[in-house]
PAFIVEX-719336 format. One record per residue (C-alpha): residue number from 1; residue in three letters; y, x, z. Coordinates in Angstrom, 2 decimals, always signed. Layout:
<atoms>
+-----+------+---------+---------+---------+
: pos : code :       y :       x :       z :
+-----+------+---------+---------+---------+
: NUM :  ALA :       Y :       X :       Z :
...
+-----+------+---------+---------+---------+
</atoms>
This chain:
<atoms>
+-----+------+---------+---------+---------+
: pos : code :       y :       x :       z :
+-----+------+---------+---------+---------+
:   1 :  PRO :  -33.17 :   -1.26 :  -37.16 :
:   2 :  LEU :  -31.53 :   -3.97 :  -35.06 :
:   3 :  ILE :  -28.24 :   -2.82 :  -33.56 :
:   4 :  PRO :  -26.17 :   -5.63 :  -31.98 :
:   5 :  TYR :  -22.64 :   -4.47 :  -31.17 :
:   6 :  GLY :  -19.35 :   -5.66 :  -29.73 :
:   7 :  ARG :  -15.80 :   -4.40 :  -29.79 :
:   8 :  ILE :  -12.52 :   -4.97 :  -27.95 :
:   9 :  VAL :   -9.35 :   -3.92 :  -29.74 :
:  10 :  ARG :   -5.80 :   -3.44 :  -28.49 :
:  11 :  ASN :   -3.18 :   -3.25 :  -31.22 :
:  12 :  THR :   -0.27 :   -2.16 :  -29.04 :
:  13 :  ILE :   +0.40 :   +0.84 :  -26.87 :
:  14 :  PRO :   +1.15 :   -0.56 :  -23.39 :
:  15 :  ALA :   +3.83 :   +0.59 :  -21.00 :
:  16 :  VAL :   +1.77 :   +1.74 :  -18.04 :
:  17 :  ALA :   +2.40 :   +2.12 :  -14.33 :
:  18 :  PRO :   +2.32 :   +5.57 :  -12.68 :
:  19 :  ALA :   -1.28 :   +6.76 :  -12.55 :
:  20 :  TYR :   -1.25 :   +7.16 :   -8.76 :
:  21 :  VAL :   -0.45 :   +3.46 :   -8.32 :
:  22 :  LEU :   -2.75 :   +1.69 :  -10.74 :
:  23 :  HIS :   -5.43 :   +2.44 :  -13.33 :
:  24 :  GLU :   -4.87 :   +1.04 :  -16.80 :
:  25 :  GLY :   -7.05 :   +1.72 :  -19.83 :
:  26 :  PHE :  -10.81 :   +1.73 :  -20.30 :
:  27 :  VAL :  -12.78 :   +0.49 :  -17.30 :
:  28 :  GLY :  -16.39 :   -0.31 :  -16.66 :
:  29 :  VAL :  -19.28 :   -0.13 :  -14.24 :
:  30 :  LEU :  -22.15 :   +1.58 :  -16.03 :
:  31 :  ASN :  -25.47 :   +2.03 :  -14.25 :
:  32 :  GLY :  -23.68 :   +1.40 :  -10.96 :
:  33 :  THR :  -20.95 :   +4.01 :  -11.53 :
:  34 :  LEU :  -17.28 :   +3.16 :  -12.05 :
:  35 :  ALA :  -15.99 :   +4.66 :  -15.32 :
:  36 :  GLU :  -12.25 :   +4.87 :  -16.05 :
:  37 :  THR :  -10.23 :   +6.42 :  -18.87 :
:  38 :  THR :   -6.45 :   +6.04 :  -18.97 :
:  39 :  TRP :   -4.35 :   +5.18 :  -22.02 :
:  40 :  LYS :   -3.51 :   +8.36 :  -23.91 :
:  41 :  GLN :   -2.10 :   +8.95 :  -27.34 :
:  42 :  ASP :   -4.36 :  +11.92 :  -27.96 :
:  43 :  VAL :   -7.47 :  +10.72 :  -26.13 :
:  44 :  GLU :  -10.76 :  +12.06 :  -27.42 :
:  45 :  PRO :  -13.57 :   +9.52 :  -27.83 :
:  46 :  VAL :  -15.26 :   +8.97 :  -24.48 :
:  47 :  LYS :  -18.90 :   +7.97 :  -24.76 :
:  48 :  HIS :  -21.41 :   +6.71 :  -22.21 :
:  49 :  THR :  -25.09 :   +6.59 :  -23.20 :
:  50 :  ASP :  -28.39 :   +5.31 :  -21.81 :
:  51 :  ILE :  -26.85 :   +2.33 :  -20.05 :
:  52 :  VAL :  -29.19 :   -0.45 :  -18.93 :
:  53 :  ASP :  -26.89 :   -2.35 :  -16.58 :
:  54 :  GLY :  -23.16 :   -2.76 :  -16.58 :
:  55 :  TRP :  -20.00 :   -4.01 :  -18.22 :
:  56 :  PHE :  -16.95 :   -2.43 :  -19.81 :
:  57 :  GLY :  -13.58 :   -3.27 :  -21.33 :
:  58 :  MET :   -9.86 :   -2.58 :  -21.26 :
:  59 :  THR :   -7.45 :   -3.49 :  -18.50 :
:  60 :  ASP :   -3.78 :   -3.40 :  -17.64 :
:  61 :  LYS :   -1.94 :   -4.47 :  -14.52 :
:  62 :  TYR :   -2.71 :   -8.20 :  -14.52 :
:  63 :  TRP :   -4.91 :   -8.80 :  -17.59 :
:  64 :  ALA :   -8.24 :   -7.58 :  -18.91 :
:  65 :  ALA :  -10.80 :   -8.08 :  -21.67 :
:  66 :  THR :  -14.40 :   -7.11 :  -20.97 :
:  67 :  ILE :  -17.87 :   -7.32 :  -22.49 :
:  68 :  VAL :  -20.98 :   -7.82 :  -20.35 :
:  69 :  PRO :  -24.13 :   -6.91 :  -22.27 :
:  70 :  PRO :  -27.46 :   -8.34 :  -21.10 :
:  71 :  LYS :  -29.18 :   -6.44 :  -18.31 :
:  72 :  GLY :  -32.26 :   -4.40 :  -19.06 :
:  73 :  THR :  -31.37 :   -3.57 :  -22.66 :
:  74 :  ASN :  -30.39 :   -0.01 :  -23.42 :
:  75 :  PHE :  -26.90 :   +0.39 :  -24.86 :
:  76 :  GLU :  -24.10 :   +2.91 :  -25.26 :
:  77 :  THR :  -20.33 :   +2.49 :  -25.06 :
:  78 :  SER :  -17.31 :   +4.40 :  -26.33 :
:  79 :  PHE :  -13.55 :   +4.28 :  -25.84 :
:  80 :  THR :  -11.45 :   +5.64 :  -28.68 :
:  81 :  HIS :   -7.85 :   +5.93 :  -29.81 :
:  82 :  VAL :   -7.46 :   +5.37 :  -33.53 :
:  83 :  THR :   -4.71 :   +7.60 :  -34.90 :
:  84 :  SER :   -4.33 :   +5.69 :  -38.16 :
:  85 :  GLY :   -4.17 :   +2.02 :  -39.04 :
:  86 :  VAL :   -3.09 :   -0.79 :  -36.74 :
:  87 :  ARG :   -5.72 :   -0.56 :  -34.00 :
:  88 :  PRO :   -4.58 :   +2.12 :  -31.52 :
:  89 :  PHE :   -7.29 :   +1.53 :  -28.90 :
:  90 :  GLN :  -10.79 :   +0.11 :  -28.99 :
:  91 :  ALA :  -13.75 :   -0.13 :  -26.65 :
:  92 :  GLU :  -17.12 :   -0.87 :  -28.18 :
:  93 :  TYR :  -20.83 :   -0.81 :  -27.51 :
:  94 :  ARG :  -24.10 :   -0.79 :  -29.38 :
:  95 :  HIS :  -27.53 :   -2.08 :  -28.31 :
:  96 :  LEU :  -30.24 :   +0.46 :  -28.87 :
:  97 :  SER :  -32.93 :   -2.17 :  -29.30 :
:  98 :  GLY :  -35.13 :   -0.46 :  -31.84 :
:  99 :  GLU :  -36.62 :   -2.07 :  -34.92 :
: 100 :  ILE :  -37.52 :   -5.70 :  -35.56 :
: 101 :  LYS :  -40.79 :   -6.45 :  -37.29 :
: 102 :  THR :  -41.28 :   -8.86 :  -40.16 :
: 103 :  GLY :  -41.36 :  -12.40 :  -38.86 :
: 104 :  GLU :  -40.25 :  -11.33 :  -35.39 :
: 105 :  THR :  -37.21 :  -12.86 :  -33.71 :
: 106 :  LYS :  -35.00 :  -11.45 :  -30.99 :
: 107 :  SER :  -32.01 :  -12.93 :  -29.25 :
: 108 :  PHE :  -29.25 :  -11.31 :  -27.19 :
: 109 :  GLU :  -26.74 :  -12.97 :  -24.92 :
: 110 :  THR :  -23.48 :  -11.12 :  -24.43 :
: 111 :  ARG :  -20.75 :  -12.45 :  -22.17 :
: 112 :  ILE :  -17.04 :  -11.90 :  -22.64 :
: 113 :  PHE :  -14.23 :  -12.17 :  -20.12 :
: 114 :  ALA :  -10.62 :  -12.17 :  -21.29 :
: 115 :  GLY :   -7.68 :  -13.29 :  -19.21 :
: 116 :  ALA :   -5.82 :  -12.91 :  -15.94 :
: 117 :  LYS :   -7.55 :  -10.93 :  -13.20 :
: 118 :  GLU :   -7.52 :  -13.67 :  -10.56 :
: 119 :  VAL :   -9.52 :  -12.53 :   -7.55 :
: 120 :  ASP :  -11.36 :  -15.82 :   -6.98 :
: 121 :  VAL :  -12.31 :  -16.07 :  -10.66 :
: 122 :  ILE :  -13.56 :  -12.48 :  -10.84 :
: 123 :  ASP :  -15.61 :  -12.89 :   -7.66 :
: 124 :  ARG :  -17.08 :  -16.20 :   -8.87 :
: 125 :  TYR :  -18.17 :  -14.69 :  -12.18 :
: 126 :  GLN :  -19.74 :  -11.76 :  -10.35 :
: 127 :  ASP :  -21.81 :  -14.07 :   -8.15 :
: 128 :  GLU :  -22.62 :  -16.71 :  -10.77 :
: 129 :  TYR :  -23.70 :  -14.33 :  -13.55 :
: 130 :  LYS :  -24.95 :  -11.47 :  -11.33 :
: 131 :  ILE :  -22.54 :   -8.96 :  -12.85 :
: 132 :  THR :  -22.78 :   -5.64 :  -11.02 :
: 133 :  ASP :  -19.57 :   -4.76 :   -9.15 :
: 134 :  PHE :  -17.42 :   -6.93 :  -11.39 :
: 135 :  TYR :  -14.82 :   -7.04 :   -8.61 :
: 136 :  LYS :  -13.93 :   -3.44 :   -9.55 :
: 137 :  LEU :  -12.20 :   -4.84 :  -12.64 :
: 138 :  ILE :   -9.27 :   -5.16 :  -10.20 :
: 139 :  ASP :   -8.10 :   -1.71 :   -9.13 :
: 140 :  TRP :   -8.38 :   -1.95 :   -5.36 :
: 141 :  GLY :   -8.05 :   +1.81 :   -5.07 :
: 142 :  TRP :   -9.79 :   +4.39 :   -2.92 :
: 143 :  PHE :   -9.21 :   +2.28 :   +0.20 :
: 144 :  ARG :  -10.80 :   -0.89 :   -1.16 :
: 145 :  VAL :  -12.53 :   -1.28 :   +2.19 :
: 146 :  ILE :   -9.03 :   -2.16 :   +3.49 :
: 147 :  THR :   -7.26 :   -3.62 :   +0.47 :
: 148 :  ARG :   -9.85 :   -6.25 :   -0.49 :
: 149 :  PRO :  -10.24 :   -7.71 :   +3.03 :
: 150 :  MET :   -6.47 :   -7.65 :   +3.43 :
: 151 :  PHE :   -6.02 :   -9.71 :   +0.28 :
: 152 :  LYS :   -8.76 :  -12.12 :   +1.36 :
: 153 :  LEU :   -6.98 :  -12.59 :   +4.69 :
: 154 :  MET :   -3.58 :  -13.08 :   +3.03 :
: 155 :  ASP :   -5.04 :  -15.51 :   +0.50 :
: 156 :  TRP :   -6.65 :  -17.53 :   +3.29 :
: 157 :  LEU :   -3.37 :  -17.66 :   +5.20 :
: 158 :  TYR :   -1.54 :  -18.60 :   +2.00 :
: 159 :  LYS :   -3.81 :  -21.62 :   +1.58 :
: 160 :  TYR :   -2.90 :  -22.60 :   +5.14 :
: 161 :  PHE :   +0.87 :  -21.90 :   +5.06 :
: 162 :  GLY :   +1.56 :  -22.47 :   +1.37 :
: 163 :  ASN :   +3.79 :  -19.38 :   +1.17 :
: 164 :  PHE :   +2.73 :  -15.77 :   +0.61 :
: 165 :  GLY :   +5.70 :  -14.53 :   +2.63 :
: 166 :  LEU :   +4.45 :  -16.42 :   +5.68 :
: 167 :  ALA :   +0.96 :  -15.14 :   +4.88 :
: 168 :  ILE :   +2.32 :  -11.58 :   +5.10 :
: 169 :  LEU :   +3.90 :  -12.34 :   +8.49 :
: 170 :  GLY :   +0.61 :  -13.81 :   +9.71 :
: 171 :  THR :   -1.33 :  -10.81 :   +8.42 :
: 172 :  THR :   +1.05 :   -8.54 :  +10.32 :
: 173 :  VAL :   +0.33 :  -10.34 :  +13.58 :
: 174 :  ILE :   -3.43 :  -10.05 :  +13.04 :
: 175 :  VAL :   -3.18 :   -6.34 :  +12.16 :
: 176 :  LYS :   -1.06 :   -5.75 :  +15.27 :
: 177 :  ALA :   -3.75 :   -7.45 :  +17.34 :
: 178 :  LEU :   -6.43 :   -5.16 :  +15.88 :
: 179 :  PHE :   -4.36 :   -2.06 :  +16.70 :
: 180 :  PHE :   -3.33 :   -3.41 :  +20.10 :
: 181 :  PRO :   -5.55 :   -1.10 :  +22.27 :
: 182 :  ILE :   -4.44 :   +2.05 :  +20.42 :
: 183 :  ALA :   -0.78 :   +1.08 :  +20.40 :
: 184 :  ASN :   -0.94 :   +0.22 :  +24.10 :
: 185 :  ARG :   -2.14 :   +3.71 :  +24.97 :
: 186 :  GLN :   +0.59 :   +5.28 :  +22.88 :
: 187 :  TYR :   +3.34 :   +3.14 :  +24.35 :
: 188 :  ALA :   +2.04 :   +3.86 :  +27.86 :
: 189 :  SER :   +2.24 :   +7.58 :  +27.07 :
: 190 :  MET :   +5.79 :   +7.09 :  +25.86 :
: 191 :  ALA :   +6.64 :   +5.32 :  +29.13 :
: 192 :  LYS :   +5.29 :   +8.31 :  +31.06 :
: 193 :  MET :   +7.49 :  +10.56 :  +28.96 :
: 194 :  LYS :  +10.47 :   +8.68 :  +30.27 :
: 195 :  VAL :   +9.31 :   +9.16 :  +33.85 :
: 196 :  LEU :   +9.03 :  +12.90 :  +33.18 :
: 197 :  GLN :  +12.61 :  +13.24 :  +31.92 :
: 198 :  PRO :  +14.03 :  +14.55 :  +35.24 :
: 199 :  LYS :  +11.34 :  +17.28 :  +35.38 :
: 200 :  LEU :  +12.06 :  +18.23 :  +31.77 :
: 201 :  GLU :  +15.74 :  +18.57 :  +32.59 :
: 202 :  GLU :  +14.83 :  +20.85 :  +35.53 :
: 203 :  LEU :  +12.76 :  +23.05 :  +33.21 :
: 204 :  LYS :  +15.65 :  +23.34 :  +30.75 :
: 205 :  ALA :  +18.00 :  +24.34 :  +33.54 :
: 206 :  LYS :  +15.47 :  +26.84 :  +34.89 :
: 207 :  HIS :  +14.67 :  +28.65 :  +31.64 :
: 208 :  GLY :  +18.07 :  +28.42 :  +30.01 :
: 209 :  ASP :  +18.08 :  +30.00 :  +26.54 :
: 210 :  ASP :  +14.52 :  +31.34 :  +26.81 :
: 211 :  ARG :  +13.03 :  +28.89 :  +24.30 :
: 212 :  MET :   +9.56 :  +30.41 :  +24.37 :
: 213 :  ALA :   +9.27 :  +30.10 :  +28.15 :
: 214 :  LEU :  +10.72 :  +26.59 :  +28.00 :
: 215 :  GLN :   +8.20 :  +25.47 :  +25.37 :
: 216 :  THR :   +5.31 :  +26.95 :  +27.37 :
: 217 :  ALA :   +6.44 :  +25.25 :  +30.57 :
: 218 :  MET :   +6.93 :  +21.92 :  +28.80 :
: 219 :  MET :   +3.46 :  +22.02 :  +27.24 :
: 220 :  GLN :   +1.94 :  +22.84 :  +30.62 :
: 221 :  LEU :   +3.77 :  +19.87 :  +32.16 :
: 222 :  TYR :   +2.54 :  +17.56 :  +29.39 :
: 223 :  LYS :   -1.00 :  +18.79 :  +29.95 :
: 224 :  GLU :   -0.87 :  +18.25 :  +33.71 :
: 225 :  GLU :   +0.60 :  +14.76 :  +33.37 :
: 226 :  LYS :   -1.67 :  +13.87 :  +30.39 :
: 227 :  VAL :   +1.26 :  +12.93 :  +28.20 :
: 228 :  ASN :   +1.53 :  +13.20 :  +24.43 :
: 229 :  PRO :   +5.10 :  +14.25 :  +23.51 :
: 230 :  LEU :   +4.62 :  +12.95 :  +19.95 :
: 231 :  ALA :   +3.52 :   +9.51 :  +21.11 :
: 232 :  GLY :   +6.69 :   +7.98 :  +19.67 :
: 233 :  CYS :   +5.55 :   +8.88 :  +16.15 :
: 234 :  TRP :   +2.06 :   +7.43 :  +16.46 :
: 235 :  PRO :   +3.02 :   +3.73 :  +16.18 :
: 236 :  ILE :   +4.69 :   +4.50 :  +12.86 :
: 237 :  LEU :   +1.86 :   +6.74 :  +11.62 :
: 238 :  LEU :   -0.67 :   +4.02 :  +12.41 :
: 239 :  GLN :   +1.18 :   +1.70 :  +10.06 :
: 240 :  ILE :   +0.89 :   +4.01 :   +7.05 :
: 241 :  PRO :   -2.71 :   +3.16 :   +5.93 :
: 242 :  VAL :   -1.97 :   -0.55 :   +6.32 :
: 243 :  PHE :   +1.37 :   -0.05 :   +4.57 :
: 244 :  PHE :   -0.26 :   +1.48 :   +1.49 :
: 245 :  ALA :   -3.05 :   -1.09 :   +1.48 :
: 246 :  LEU :   -0.52 :   -3.91 :   +1.56 :
: 247 :  TYR :   +1.55 :   -2.21 :   -1.14 :
: 248 :  LYS :   -1.55 :   -2.04 :   -3.32 :
: 249 :  VAL :   -2.33 :   -5.73 :   -2.75 :
: 250 :  ILE :   +1.22 :   -6.85 :   -3.54 :
: 251 :  TYR :   +1.45 :   -4.61 :   -6.59 :
: 252 :  ILE :   -1.87 :   -5.26 :   -8.34 :
: 253 :  THR :   -2.81 :   -8.89 :   -7.64 :
: 254 :  ILE :   -1.59 :  -11.52 :  -10.07 :
: 255 :  GLU :   -1.56 :  -14.03 :   -7.20 :
: 256 :  MET :   +1.46 :  -12.19 :   -5.75 :
: 257 :  ARG :   +3.29 :  -12.14 :   -9.08 :
: 258 :  HIS :   +6.48 :  -14.24 :   -8.84 :
: 259 :  ALA :   +5.45 :  -15.50 :   -5.39 :
: 260 :  PRO :   +8.67 :  -16.59 :   -3.62 :
: 261 :  PHE :   +9.62 :  -16.32 :   +0.03 :
: 262 :  TYR :  +12.80 :  -18.01 :   +1.27 :
: 263 :  GLY :  +16.46 :  -17.65 :   +0.32 :
: 264 :  TRP :  +17.20 :  -15.01 :   -2.28 :
: 265 :  ILE :  +13.64 :  -13.60 :   -2.44 :
: 266 :  LYS :  +12.14 :  -15.26 :   -5.53 :
: 267 :  ASP :   +9.43 :  -12.64 :   -6.14 :
: 268 :  LEU :   +7.68 :  -10.83 :   -3.28 :
: 269 :  SER :   +6.23 :   -8.30 :   -5.72 :
: 270 :  ALA :   +9.71 :   -7.17 :   -6.83 :
: 271 :  PRO :  +12.40 :   -5.30 :   -4.83 :
: 272 :  ASP :  +15.09 :   -7.19 :   -2.94 :
: 273 :  PRO :  +17.60 :   -8.11 :   -5.71 :
: 274 :  THR :  +20.68 :   -7.86 :   -3.47 :
: 275 :  THR :  +22.67 :   -4.74 :   -2.66 :
: 276 :  ILE :  +25.27 :   -3.81 :   -0.09 :
: 277 :  PHE :  +27.27 :   -1.93 :   -2.74 :
: 278 :  ASN :  +28.54 :   -5.18 :   -4.28 :
: 279 :  LEU :  +28.67 :   -6.95 :   -0.91 :
: 280 :  PHE :  +25.43 :   -8.80 :   -1.72 :
: 281 :  GLY :  +26.83 :  -10.45 :   -4.83 :
: 282 :  LEU :  +30.36 :  -11.21 :   -3.65 :
: 283 :  ILE :  +31.76 :   -8.56 :   -6.02 :
: 284 :  PRO :  +30.97 :   -9.25 :   -9.71 :
: 285 :  TRP :  +29.46 :   -5.83 :  -10.37 :
: 286 :  ASP :  +25.93 :   -4.72 :  -11.10 :
: 287 :  PRO :  +25.44 :   -1.29 :   -9.51 :
: 288 :  PRO :  +22.91 :   +1.23 :  -10.88 :
: 289 :  GLN :  +19.33 :   +1.03 :   -9.64 :
: 290 :  ALA :  +19.84 :   +3.97 :   -7.28 :
: 291 :  LEU :  +22.40 :   +1.90 :   -5.33 :
: 292 :  MET :  +20.22 :   -1.20 :   -4.92 :
: 293 :  LEU :  +20.07 :   -1.38 :   -1.13 :
: 294 :  GLY :  +19.30 :   -5.00 :   -0.31 :
: 295 :  ILE :  +19.44 :   -7.17 :   +2.79 :
: 296 :  TRP :  +15.77 :   -6.86 :   +3.73 :
: 297 :  PRO :  +15.70 :   -3.03 :   +3.50 :
: 298 :  ILE :  +18.76 :   -2.97 :   +5.77 :
: 299 :  ILE :  +17.05 :   -5.35 :   +8.21 :
: 300 :  MET :  +13.98 :   -3.12 :   +8.13 :
: 301 :  GLY :  +16.12 :   -0.03 :   +8.79 :
: 302 :  ILE :  +17.79 :   -1.70 :  +11.78 :
: 303 :  THR :  +14.45 :   -2.71 :  +13.30 :
: 304 :  MET :  +13.12 :   +0.82 :  +12.80 :
: 305 :  PHE :  +16.27 :   +2.27 :  +14.36 :
: 306 :  VAL :  +15.89 :   +0.01 :  +17.39 :
: 307 :  GLN :  +12.23 :   +0.93 :  +17.74 :
: 308 :  MET :  +13.00 :   +4.66 :  +17.69 :
: 309 :  ARG :  +15.84 :   +4.22 :  +20.20 :
: 310 :  MET :  +13.49 :   +2.54 :  +22.69 :
: 311 :  ASN :  +12.24 :   +6.05 :  +23.51 :
: 312 :  PRO :  +14.00 :   +8.95 :  +25.23 :
: 313 :  THR :  +15.52 :  +11.45 :  +22.85 :
: 314 :  PRO :  +13.00 :  +14.29 :  +22.32 :
: 315 :  PRO :  +14.09 :  +17.54 :  +23.98 :
: 316 :  ASP :  +13.09 :  +19.56 :  +20.93 :
: 317 :  PRO :  +15.99 :  +19.66 :  +18.42 :
: 318 :  THR :  +13.69 :  +19.35 :  +15.40 :
: 319 :  GLN :  +11.97 :  +16.28 :  +16.81 :
: 320 :  ALA :  +15.33 :  +14.81 :  +17.75 :
: 321 :  MET :  +16.63 :  +15.30 :  +14.21 :
: 322 :  ILE :  +13.54 :  +13.55 :  +12.79 :
: 323 :  PHE :  +14.04 :  +10.62 :  +15.15 :
: 324 :  ASN :  +17.69 :  +10.33 :  +14.15 :
: 325 :  TRP :  +17.23 :  +10.47 :  +10.38 :
: 326 :  MET :  +13.92 :   +8.70 :   +9.90 :
: 327 :  PRO :  +15.30 :   +5.10 :   +9.93 :
: 328 :  LEU :  +17.98 :   +5.94 :   +7.34 :
: 329 :  ILE :  +15.53 :   +7.77 :   +5.09 :
: 330 :  PHE :  +13.04 :   +4.91 :   +5.21 :
: 331 :  THR :  +15.79 :   +2.37 :   +4.53 :
: 332 :  PHE :  +16.73 :   +3.98 :   +1.22 :
: 333 :  MET :  +13.13 :   +4.83 :   +0.35 :
: 334 :  LEU :  +11.84 :   +1.27 :   +0.84 :
: 335 :  ALA :  +14.76 :   -0.29 :   -1.04 :
: 336 :  ALA :  +12.84 :   +0.20 :   -4.30 :
: 337 :  PHE :   +9.58 :   -1.19 :   -2.89 :
: 338 :  PRO :   +8.40 :   -4.80 :   -3.25 :
: 339 :  ALA :  +10.25 :   -7.19 :   -0.95 :
: 340 :  GLY :   +6.98 :   -8.40 :   +0.56 :
: 341 :  LEU :   +6.26 :   -4.89 :   +1.81 :
: 342 :  VAL :   +9.72 :   -4.49 :   +3.32 :
: 343 :  ILE :   +9.41 :   -7.87 :   +5.07 :
: 344 :  TYR :   +6.06 :   -6.75 :   +6.50 :
: 345 :  TRP :   +7.54 :   -3.52 :   +7.85 :
: 346 :  ALA :  +10.57 :   -5.24 :   +9.40 :
: 347 :  TRP :   +8.42 :   -7.87 :  +11.09 :
: 348 :  ASN :   +5.96 :   -5.23 :  +12.29 :
: 349 :  ASN :   +8.80 :   -3.20 :  +13.81 :
: 350 :  THR :  +10.10 :   -6.28 :  +15.61 :
: 351 :  LEU :   +6.69 :   -6.98 :  +17.13 :
: 352 :  SER :   +6.40 :   -3.30 :  +18.11 :
: 353 :  VAL :   +9.74 :   -3.38 :  +19.92 :
: 354 :  ILE :   +8.67 :   -6.43 :  +21.93 :
: 355 :  GLN :   +5.29 :   -4.88 :  +22.76 :
: 356 :  GLN :   +6.79 :   -1.56 :  +23.72 :
: 357 :  GLY :   +9.43 :   -3.17 :  +25.92 :
: 358 :  ILE :   +6.79 :   -5.09 :  +27.88 :
: 359 :  ILE :   +4.60 :   -1.99 :  +28.37 :
: 360 :  MET :   +7.51 :   +0.20 :  +29.46 :
: 361 :  LYS :   +8.58 :   -2.41 :  +31.98 :
: 362 :  ARG :   +5.05 :   -2.59 :  +33.38 :
: 363 :  ASN :   +4.94 :   +1.20 :  +33.75 :
: 364 :  GLY :   +8.22 :   +1.31 :  +35.60 :
: 365 :  ALA :   +9.98 :   +3.21 :  +32.82 :
: 366 :  LYS :  +13.56 :   +2.50 :  +31.95 :
: 367 :  ILE :  +14.09 :   +1.15 :  +28.44 :
: 368 :  GLU :  +16.37 :   +3.68 :  +26.79 :
: 369 :  LEU :  +17.70 :   +1.45 :  +24.03 :
: 370 :  PHE :  +21.15 :   +0.67 :  +25.40 :
: 371 :  ASP :  +21.76 :   +4.14 :  +26.85 :
: 372 :  ASN :  +20.76 :   +5.71 :  +23.54 :
: 373 :  LEU :  +23.09 :   +3.39 :  +21.67 :
: 374 :  LYS :  +25.93 :   +4.32 :  +24.00 :
: 375 :  GLY :  +25.12 :   +7.99 :  +23.54 :
: 376 :  ILE :  +25.56 :   +7.73 :  +19.79 :
: 377 :  PHE :  +29.16 :   +6.55 :  +20.06 :
: 378 :  ARG :  +30.06 :   +8.51 :  +23.20 :
: 379 :  ARG :  +32.54 :  +11.28 :  +22.47 :
: 380 :  LYS :  +31.01 :  +14.68 :  +23.10 :
: 381 :  PRO :  +33.05 :  +17.14 :  +25.19 :
: 382 :  SER :  +34.66 :  +19.81 :  +23.10 :
: 383 :  SER :  +33.82 :  +23.42 :  +23.86 :
: 384 :  ALA :  +36.63 :  +25.54 :  +25.26 :
+-----+------+---------+---------+---------+
</atoms>
């Protein structure tokens, strides 16, 4: 029998990213279906049979090695972890081409890709050699319908600006433009909330400590005036899908690796290297990772704080507490995220503040920013 075969071997056990962020291990598209198996010390052999179209290999964050058997020939693949010897992981395949008769000749052309997972290169190979879904060698995630176009847009802007940081700022403006109609409705609703503040105060005075009656009356007022009391949260919630898509792009694409911005940001795919706990480098001390709170996360927190304070303080104590603590929580949470993502969020907040201010002015609503800031530092009267 004639059994052509191929094998990819990895001699080291890689340090992998968290599984929810990125897939690393065996990957392939077999008969149109994406197949993935993560690196595991005790992995059982994973086999795929009766394949007539596809490719397979092993991948990590930025690099991959794959085999592309010829289309139309039946083959099977397997991914195994060898527990002895010096070859921990291997991915292999066999052609099931049957027998070859005396005097007969057969030829097989198998292609191999090994190297950096550059998006343009992967896409070119897919088109040039008609490789089915070869773009899935890069882990674009469940929301690839967002992440891939977002990278394409950022890459196009990068070629225009020559800086991925500026490309992120440009992408933010374009995304804001796409969400403009939705954001406008939400900001208009928030402006109406401000107009309703006197009526809300009257309801609180009328119902006193009867919280159930107060909540019922407030909901009825919102319904009559067609106002959404949670409108202030929507602009932030709308950012979350884009936020995660951008995080995915910055994290997985080799094009973003070591891409600088300006000043102290030398790598947009890494966290801001400065921290307030050593006065941004003025004190010769390297604090632990948990205390790395850099300049850009602080800028982002300030812009988020300003955005939240553009709105009237929610009458509900729980909502008010969320509004008060959210900027601080996000500041510390995003400190460990890639700097490019934090820059995006800060710039997006700034654009949102400008947009919201214009809409509130058009709707005749007072911008609460300065009054809210005064209220934070105003001494509360002590109870007798």
